[in-house]
PASEBA-1860 file (N, C-alpha, C; in nm, 3 decimals):
! residues 218
1> XXXXXXXX> 8.333/10.713/-1.731/8.264/10.589/-1.701/8.120/10.619/-1.661 ~ 8.027/10.545/-1.715/7.886/10.568/-1.685/7.853/10.528/-1.542 ~ 7.749/10.588/-1.489/7.703/10.552/-1.355/7.645/10.412/-1.359 ~ 7.650/10.344/-1.249/7.596/10.209/-1.239/7.470/10.212/-1.154 ~ 7.395/10.102/-1.158/7.272/10.095/-1.080/7.301/10.098/-0.931 ~ 7.424/10.075/-0.892/7.461/10.073/-0.751/7.503/10.211/-0.700 ~ 7.512/10.308/-0.788/7.550/10.441/-0.742/7.446/10.495/-0.644 ~ 7.491/10.555/-0.534/7.395/10.611/-0.438/7.327/10.735/-0.493
9> XXXXXXXX> 7.213/10.767/-0.435/7.141/10.890/-0.469/7.216/11.007/-0.406 ~ 7.256/11.103/-0.488/7.335/11.216/-0.437/7.245/11.326/-0.384 ~ 7.279/11.374/-0.266/7.201/11.478/-0.198/7.296/11.593/-0.165 ~ 7.276/11.707/-0.226/7.360/11.824/-0.202/7.290/11.919/-0.107 ~ 7.351/11.944/0.009/7.297/12.036/0.110/7.363/12.172/0.089 ~ 7.286/12.267/0.039/7.339/12.398/0.001/7.284/12.503/0.096 ~ 7.371/12.567/0.173/7.322/12.661/0.271/7.429/12.751/0.329 ~ 7.402/12.798/0.450/7.491/12.890/0.518/7.552/12.823/0.641
17> XXXXXXXX> 7.572/12.898/0.748/7.634/12.842/0.868/7.547/12.736/0.936 ~ 7.416/12.740/0.912/7.328/12.638/0.969/7.352/12.504/0.902 ~ 7.402/12.506/0.779/7.440/12.384/0.708/7.586/12.349/0.734 ~ 7.669/12.450/0.746/7.812/12.428/0.774/7.832/12.362/0.909 ~ 7.748/12.398/1.006/7.758/12.338/1.139/7.820/12.428/1.244 ~ 7.782/12.554/1.247/7.838/12.653/1.339/7.791/12.627/1.482 ~ 7.888/12.618/1.573/7.859/12.594/1.714/7.847/12.728/1.787 ~ 7.729/12.764/1.837/7.712/12.894/1.901/7.787/12.907/2.034
25> XXXXXXXX> 7.825/12.795/2.090/7.894/12.799/2.220/8.035/12.855/2.209 ~ 8.108/12.811/2.108/8.248/12.855/2.096/8.287/12.896/1.954 ~ 8.189/12.900/1.862/8.209/12.943/1.725/8.300/12.850/1.646 ~ 8.307/12.725/1.689/8.379/12.622/1.614/8.281/12.552/1.521 ~ 8.328/12.448/1.451/8.240/12.367/1.368/8.209/12.237/1.442 ~ 8.080/12.203/1.447/8.040/12.077/1.507/8.107/11.961/1.433 ~ 8.133/11.853/1.507/8.193/11.735/1.448/8.093/11.651/1.370 ~ 8.143/11.547/1.307/8.061/11.459/1.224/7.953/11.387/1.304
33> XXXXXXXX> 7.973/11.373/1.431/7.874/11.301/1.514/7.763/11.393/1.565 ~ 7.767/11.522/1.527/7.669/11.618/1.578/7.593/11.689/1.468 ~ 7.662/11.742/1.367/7.592/11.828/1.272/7.491/11.749/1.189 ~ 7.380/11.815/1.160/7.266/11.746/1.100/7.296/11.687/0.964 ~ 7.385/11.747/0.889/7.417/11.696/0.757/7.482/11.558/0.764 ~ 7.571/11.538/0.861/7.635/11.407/0.875/7.538/11.306/0.936 ~ 7.451/11.353/1.026/7.350/11.264/1.082/7.248/11.225/0.975 ~ 7.224/11.315/0.881/7.136/11.283/0.768/7.194/11.169/0.687
41> XXXXXXXX> 7.324/11.174/0.660/7.390/11.065/0.589/7.374/10.933/0.664 ~ 7.393/10.936/0.793/7.380/10.815/0.875/7.238/10.761/0.870 ~ 7.141/10.853/0.877/7.001/10.811/0.878/6.961/10.753/0.742 ~ 7.004/10.814/0.634/6.967/10.768/0.501/7.037/10.638/0.462 ~ 7.159/10.621/0.508/7.231/10.496/0.481/7.309/10.496/0.351 ~ 7.360/10.376/0.317/7.452/10.362/0.205/7.390/10.389/0.068 ~ 7.260/10.390/0.060/7.195/10.416/-0.069/7.195/10.563/-0.108 ~ 7.250/10.647/-0.019/7.254/10.791/-0.044/7.396/10.843/-0.021
49> XXXXXXXX> 7.427/10.953/-0.088/7.556/11.019/-0.072/7.528/11.167/-0.044 ~ 7.550/11.208/0.081/7.518/11.344/0.124/7.643/11.432/0.116 ~ 7.630/11.543/0.044/7.740/11.637/0.026/7.706/11.767/0.097 ~ 7.800/11.820/0.174/7.780/11.946/0.246/7.838/12.063/0.165 ~ 7.760/12.167/0.147/7.810/12.290/0.085/7.751/12.408/0.161 ~ 7.803/12.430/0.280/7.759/12.541/0.364/7.869/12.644/0.376 ~ 7.834/12.771/0.360/7.929/12.882/0.373/7.875/12.978/0.478 ~ 7.953/13.006/0.579/7.911/13.100/0.682/7.881/13.237/0.620
57> XXXXXXXX> 7.763/13.291/0.650/7.726/13.422/0.601/7.664/13.423/0.463 ~ 7.647/13.307/0.401/7.591/13.303/0.264/7.449/13.358/0.261 ~ 7.419/13.438/0.162/7.286/13.494/0.141/7.218/13.423/0.024 ~ 7.097/13.464/-0.008/7.030/13.409/-0.125/7.095/13.463/-0.253 ~ 7.091/13.595/-0.270/7.142/13.653/-0.395/7.227/13.779/-0.373 ~ 7.252/13.815/-0.249/7.314/13.944/-0.222/7.465/13.934/-0.200 ~ 7.537/14.030/-0.258/7.677/14.048/-0.224/7.684/14.119/-0.089 ~ 7.768/14.072/-0.001/7.780/14.131/0.131/7.886/14.239/0.128
65> XXXXXXXX> 7.849/14.365/0.150/7.948/14.473/0.143/8.050/14.470/0.256 ~ 8.020/14.396/0.361/8.111/14.389/0.475/8.202/14.267/0.465 ~ 8.144/14.150/0.438/8.221/14.026/0.442/8.260/13.975/0.304 ~ 8.185/14.011/0.200/8.221/13.974/0.064/8.197/13.827/0.030 ~ 8.180/13.797/-0.097/8.170/13.662/-0.152/8.069/13.574/-0.078 ~ 7.947/13.621/-0.064/7.844/13.544/0.008/7.720/13.518/-0.077 ~ 7.724/13.549/-0.205/7.608/13.541/-0.292/7.575/13.397/-0.328 ~ 7.467/13.344/-0.272/7.430/13.205/-0.295/7.398/13.175/-0.439
73> XXXXXXXX> 7.331/13.266/-0.508/7.298/13.244/-0.648/7.425/13.232/-0.731 ~ 7.524/13.314/-0.701/7.652/13.308/-0.772/7.726/13.178/-0.742 ~ 7.709/13.126/-0.620/7.778/13.003/-0.580/7.711/12.878/-0.634 ~ 7.580/12.884/-0.658/7.503/12.763/-0.686/7.550/12.689/-0.810 ~ 7.575/12.763/-0.917/7.616/12.698/-1.040/7.744/12.618/-1.023 ~ 7.840/12.675/-0.954/7.966/12.605/-0.929/7.944/12.483/-0.841 ~ 7.861/12.498/-0.738/7.833/12.385/-0.649/7.769/12.269/-0.725 ~ 7.674/12.300/-0.811/7.610/12.194/-0.889/7.710/12.126/-0.982
81> XXXXXXXX> 7.794/12.204/-1.049/7.892/12.147/-1.141/7.997/12.065/-1.066 ~ 8.037/12.112/-0.949/8.138/12.042/-0.870/8.090/11.905/-0.826 ~ 7.964/11.896/-0.787/7.913/11.773/-0.726/7.821/11.693/-0.818 ~ 7.810/11.734/-0.946/7.719/11.662/-1.035/7.765/11.518/-1.058 ~ 7.671/11.430/-1.083/7.527/11.457/-1.093/7.463/11.474/-0.954 ~ 7.378/11.573/-0.942/7.305/11.598/-0.818/7.161/11.549/-0.837 ~ 7.121/11.454/-0.755/6.985/11.400/-0.765/6.886/11.484/-0.685 ~ 6.926/11.523/-0.565/6.839/11.601/-0.476/6.920/11.718/-0.421
89> XXXXXXXX> 6.864/11.837/-0.435/6.928/11.959/-0.384/6.846/12.012/-0.267 ~ 6.909/12.023/-0.151/6.846/12.082/-0.033/6.897/12.225/-0.019 ~ 6.807/12.320/-0.015/6.845/12.461/-0.003/6.787/12.518/0.127 ~ 6.875/12.571/0.212/6.832/12.643/0.332/6.913/12.771/0.343 ~ 6.852/12.880/0.302/6.913/13.012/0.308/6.807/13.114/0.349 ~ 6.851/13.233/0.385/6.760/13.339/0.422/6.793/13.405/0.554 ~ 6.858/13.332/0.644/6.892/13.387/0.775/6.981/13.510/0.762 ~ 7.082/13.502/0.677/7.175/13.615/0.663/7.112/13.733/0.590
97> XXXXXXXX> 7.011/13.706/0.508/6.941/13.815/0.440/6.865/13.903/0.539 ~ 6.841/13.850/0.658/6.766/13.923/0.761/6.852/14.022/0.839 ~ 6.980/14.028/0.808/7.067/14.124/0.876/7.022/14.266/0.846 ~ 7.039/14.352/0.944/6.991/14.490/0.931/7.051/14.563/0.811 ~ 7.175/14.533/0.774/7.238/14.607/0.665/7.175/14.578/0.529 ~ 7.103/14.465/0.519/7.032/14.436/0.394/6.890/14.493/0.397 ~ 6.832/14.505/0.515/6.699/14.563/0.532/6.594/14.498/0.443 ~ 6.600/14.365/0.431/6.509/14.293/0.343/6.392/14.236/0.422
105> XXXXXXXX> 6.273/14.255/0.370/6.155/14.194/0.430/6.150/14.045/0.392 ~ 6.065/13.970/0.462/6.049/13.828/0.429/6.000/13.812/0.285 ~ 5.910/13.900/0.243/5.861/13.894/0.106/5.969/13.918/0.003 ~ 6.056/14.015/0.029/6.166/14.044/-0.062/6.266/13.929/-0.066 ~ 6.291/13.868/0.049/6.379/13.751/0.054/6.318/13.638/-0.028 ~ 6.186/13.624/-0.022/6.119/13.523/-0.102/6.140/13.546/-0.251 ~ 6.133/13.671/-0.294/6.158/13.701/-0.434/6.301/13.665/-0.473 ~ 6.395/13.692/-0.382/6.534/13.657/-0.407/6.550/13.505/-0.414
113> XXXXXXXX> 6.485/13.435/-0.322/6.491/13.289/-0.325/6.429/13.234/-0.452 ~ 6.329/13.303/-0.506/6.269/13.260/-0.631/6.371/13.256/-0.744 ~ 6.459/13.353/-0.748/6.565/13.352/-0.850/6.654/13.230/-0.834 ~ 6.686/13.198/-0.709/6.773/13.084/-0.683/6.702/12.953/-0.718 ~ 6.574/12.943/-0.686/6.498/12.822/-0.719/6.485/12.804/-0.870 ~ 6.466/12.914/-0.941/6.458/12.903/-1.086/6.588/12.845/-1.141 ~ 6.700/12.897/-1.093/6.830/12.847/-1.139/6.850/12.701/-1.099 ~ 6.804/12.666/-0.979/6.824/12.530/-0.928/6.746/12.426/-1.007
121> XXXXXXXX> 6.633/12.466/-1.061/6.546/12.370/-1.129/6.570/12.364/-1.279 ~ 6.675/12.430/-1.327/6.710/12.423/-1.469/6.829/12.329/-1.489 ~ 6.828/12.253/-1.598/6.947/12.174/-1.630/7.062/12.266/-1.671 ~ 7.184/12.220/-1.653/7.300/12.294/-1.702/7.343/12.234/-1.835 ~ 7.444/12.293/-1.897/7.489/12.245/-2.027/7.598/12.139/-2.014 ~ 7.599/12.069/-1.902/7.698/11.963/-1.879/7.634/11.827/-1.902 ~ 7.717/11.729/-1.930/7.668/11.593/-1.954/7.585/11.543/-1.837 ~ 7.630/11.571/-1.715/7.561/11.525/-1.594/7.488/11.640/-1.525
129> XXXXXXXX> 7.449/11.740/-1.602/7.391/11.861/-1.544/7.240/11.866/-1.542 ~ 7.178/11.751/-1.532/7.030/11.750/-1.529/6.979/11.822/-1.405 ~ 6.857/11.870/-1.414/6.797/11.942/-1.301/6.767/11.845/-1.188 ~ 6.805/11.880/-1.065/6.777/11.793/-0.950/6.635/11.816/-0.897 ~ 6.590/11.724/-0.817/6.472/11.750/-0.736/6.518/11.843/-0.623 ~ 6.429/11.931/-0.579/6.469/12.035/-0.483/6.382/12.028/-0.358 ~ 6.448/12.039/-0.244/6.381/12.054/-0.115/6.419/12.190/-0.058 ~ 6.322/12.280/-0.052/6.343/12.413/0.006/6.311/12.408/0.154
137> XXXXXXXX> 6.406/12.450/0.236/6.386/12.447/0.381/6.390/12.589/0.435 ~ 6.290/12.622/0.517/6.288/12.751/0.585/6.366/12.739/0.716 ~ 6.460/12.829/0.742/6.530/12.826/0.871/6.433/12.866/0.982 ~ 6.461/12.826/1.105/6.372/12.863/1.215/6.379/13.012/1.244 ~ 6.278/13.068/1.309/6.281/13.210/1.344/6.402/13.244/1.432 ~ 6.450/13.366/1.417/6.563/13.412/1.497/6.522/13.430/1.643 ~ 6.623/13.440/1.730/6.599/13.453/1.872/6.597/13.597/1.918 ~ 6.622/13.615/2.047/6.617/13.747/2.110/6.756/13.809/2.107
145> XXXXXXXX> 6.773/13.914/2.027/6.906/13.974/2.012/6.939/14.075/2.121 ~ 6.848/14.097/2.213/6.880/14.183/2.327/6.976/14.115/2.423 ~ 6.992/13.983/2.408/7.076/13.909/2.502/7.187/13.833/2.430 ~ 7.221/13.872/2.306/7.326/13.803/2.232/7.436/13.900/2.191 ~ 7.539/13.844/2.126/7.651/13.925/2.078/7.629/13.978/1.937 ~ 7.510/13.959/1.881/7.486/13.995/1.742/7.397/14.118/1.728 ~ 7.389/14.198/1.831/7.301/14.316/1.827/7.348/14.421/1.727 ~ 7.473/14.415/1.684/7.521/14.510/1.583/7.492/14.463/1.442
153> XXXXXXXX> 7.436/14.342/1.429/7.409/14.285/1.297/7.259/14.262/1.275 ~ 7.193/14.211/1.379/7.049/14.182/1.373/6.976/14.264/1.479 ~ 6.847/14.284/1.456/6.763/14.347/1.557/6.633/14.270/1.570 ~ 6.573/14.276/1.686/6.444/14.211/1.706/6.336/14.276/1.620 ~ 6.344/14.408/1.606/6.240/14.481/1.534/6.236/14.445/1.387 ~ 6.352/14.422/1.327/6.354/14.387/1.185/6.376/14.237/1.164 ~ 6.497/14.190/1.189/6.530/14.050/1.160/6.442/13.952/1.234 ~ 6.423/13.978/1.362/6.340/13.887/1.441/6.198/13.880/1.391
161> XXXXXXXX> 6.139/13.994/1.365/6.000/13.999/1.319/5.984/13.936/1.181 ~ 6.073/13.970/1.088/6.062/13.916/0.952/6.092/13.767/0.947 ~ 6.177/13.719/1.036/6.211/13.576/1.037/6.091/13.490/1.067 ~ 5.995/13.543/1.142/5.875/13.467/1.177/5.777/13.457/1.059 ~ 5.802/13.533/0.956/5.716/13.531/0.836/5.777/13.446/0.724 ~ 5.903/13.409/0.740/5.976/13.349/0.629/5.921/13.211/0.589 ~ 5.883/13.130/0.685/5.833/12.995/0.653/5.708/13.002/0.565 ~ 5.618/13.094/0.596/5.498/13.109/0.515/5.531/13.153/0.373
169> XXXXXXXX> 5.626/13.244/0.360/5.668/13.291/0.228/5.729/13.175/0.149 ~ 5.815/13.098/0.213/5.882/12.987/0.145/5.784/12.876/0.107 ~ 5.685/12.851/0.191/5.586/12.748/0.159/5.512/12.783/0.030 ~ 5.474/12.908/0.017/5.407/12.951/-0.106/5.501/12.947/-0.225 ~ 5.626/12.980/-0.201/5.726/12.978/-0.307/5.750/12.835/-0.357 ~ 5.757/12.740/-0.266/5.777/12.601/-0.303/5.663/12.551/-0.391 ~ 5.544/12.589/-0.357/5.428/12.550/-0.439/5.437/12.612/-0.578 ~ 5.478/12.736/-0.584/5.489/12.806/-0.713/5.590/12.740/-0.805
177> XXXXXXXX> 5.703/12.697/-0.748/5.810/12.638/-0.829/5.804/12.486/-0.837 ~ 5.707/12.427/-0.772/5.691/12.282/-0.778/5.800/12.204/-0.709 ~ 5.849/12.258/-0.597/5.954/12.188/-0.521/5.899/12.149/-0.384 ~ 5.969/12.059/-0.317/5.928/12.016/-0.183/5.962/12.125/-0.082 ~ 5.894/12.122/0.032/5.915/12.224/0.135/5.917/12.162/0.273 ~ 6.003/12.219/0.358/6.006/12.177/0.499/6.038/12.297/0.586 ~ 5.957/12.316/0.689/5.978/12.423/0.787/6.059/12.365/0.902 ~ 6.188/12.398/0.907/6.273/12.342/1.012/6.231/12.389/1.151
185> XXXXXXXX> 6.160/12.501/1.156/6.113/12.553/1.284/6.013/12.462/1.353 ~ 5.960/12.362/1.282/5.868/12.267/1.344/5.941/12.164/1.429 ~ 6.073/12.152/1.410/6.148/12.050/1.486/6.271/12.105/1.557 ~ 6.311/12.228/1.527/6.431/12.281/1.591/6.417/12.431/1.610 ~ 6.479/12.481/1.715/6.482/12.625/1.744/6.627/12.672/1.750 ~ 6.645/12.801/1.738/6.781/12.855/1.746/6.828/12.856/1.891 ~ 6.958/12.861/1.907/7.019/12.863/2.040/6.993/12.997/2.109 ~ 6.962/12.996/2.239/6.948/13.122/2.312/7.081/13.194/2.330
193> XXXXXXXX> 7.190/13.122/2.303/7.323/13.182/2.318/7.345/13.294/2.217 ~ 7.309/13.267/2.089/7.331/13.371/1.988/7.207/13.406/1.905 ~ 7.100/13.330/1.924/6.976/13.362/1.854/6.975/13.329/1.707 ~ 7.075/13.254/1.659/7.088/13.226/1.516/7.110/13.078/1.486 ~ 7.205/13.018/1.557/7.252/12.884/1.522/7.188/12.773/1.606 ~ 7.223/12.649/1.574/7.163/12.533/1.639/7.249/12.482/1.754 ~ 7.183/12.439/1.860/7.252/12.364/1.964/7.275/12.221/1.914 ~ 7.357/12.147/1.984/7.394/12.013/1.939/7.279/11.913/1.949
201> XXXXXXXX> 7.212/11.909/2.062/7.119/11.800/2.093/7.004/11.786/1.993 ~ 6.936/11.893/1.950/6.820/11.876/1.863/6.853/11.846/1.717 ~ 6.980/11.840/1.680/7.013/11.819/1.539/6.980/11.678/1.491 ~ 6.977/11.583/1.581/6.939/11.446/1.541/6.794/11.441/1.497 ~ 6.707/11.512/1.568/6.565/11.516/1.530/6.548/11.588/1.397 ~ 6.626/11.692/1.374/6.620/11.764/1.248/6.663/11.673/1.134 ~ 6.772/11.601/1.153/6.821/11.510/1.050/6.717/11.404/1.016 ~ 6.653/11.350/1.118/6.552/11.246/1.095/6.434/11.299/1.015
209> XXXXXXXX> 6.391/11.421/1.046/6.279/11.482/0.973/6.317/11.510/0.828 ~ 6.440/11.557/0.805/6.484/11.584/0.669/6.499/11.455/0.591 ~ 6.548/11.350/0.656/6.562/11.220/0.589/6.428/11.171/0.537 ~ 6.323/11.192/0.613/6.189/11.152/0.569/6.150/11.229/0.442 ~ 6.180/11.359/0.440/6.148/11.441/0.323/6.230/11.396/0.201 ~ 6.356/11.362/0.224/6.442/11.319/0.114/6.394/11.187/0.055 ~ 6.360/11.093/0.141/6.311/10.964/0.091/6.185/10.981/0.007 ~ 6.101/11.077/0.045/5.978/11.100/-0.029/6.005/11.152/-0.170
217> XX> 6.126/11.202/-0.195/6.161/11.254/-0.327/6.221/11.149/-0.417 ~ 6.247/11.031/-0.365/6.312/10.927/-0.446/6.210/10.840/-0.516
END
């Protein structure tokens, strides 16, 4: 059956634990009344359909030798086909690429994200596989790992330092690929509890800022 003029604009949120809704306090998943993806749906209203596709530990293009099956580029094609037609694709990845075992600089992560953006902006060979509009979001800088439980995975010297360069790299990348860009670090910071994830309270402001960016793409 063909789509009707009343069909909502589909928005696919493709990311890692920051999109999944990881709670740094107890490592559970935030509820629908807290996580930014569900608040984004509420803010945008009935004219939009927001789909969550967040996987804890997902990277841009790397296979994780420790946890396995985290390659975002490998996941993207399936996600697009599963949820097509996708009108707007929101991509927020890069935090997991900053783990010490990958030893990736912000610039190298940008090159990896470029591969993902190229794939995202191409149509697929499906009837409803047209290329979506894309919003690339930079995650906020990482916190202080001297006081968290993640010191065996991240370090201030590498992950922390490179994370502060990522927004600039992504901004230039968005311009290169002709996609929209948003620096989430302008409205939200990571939790001091683990230095990676979001606290509950600021997610409403994040959702509101993203909603503004999404509306601008329609």
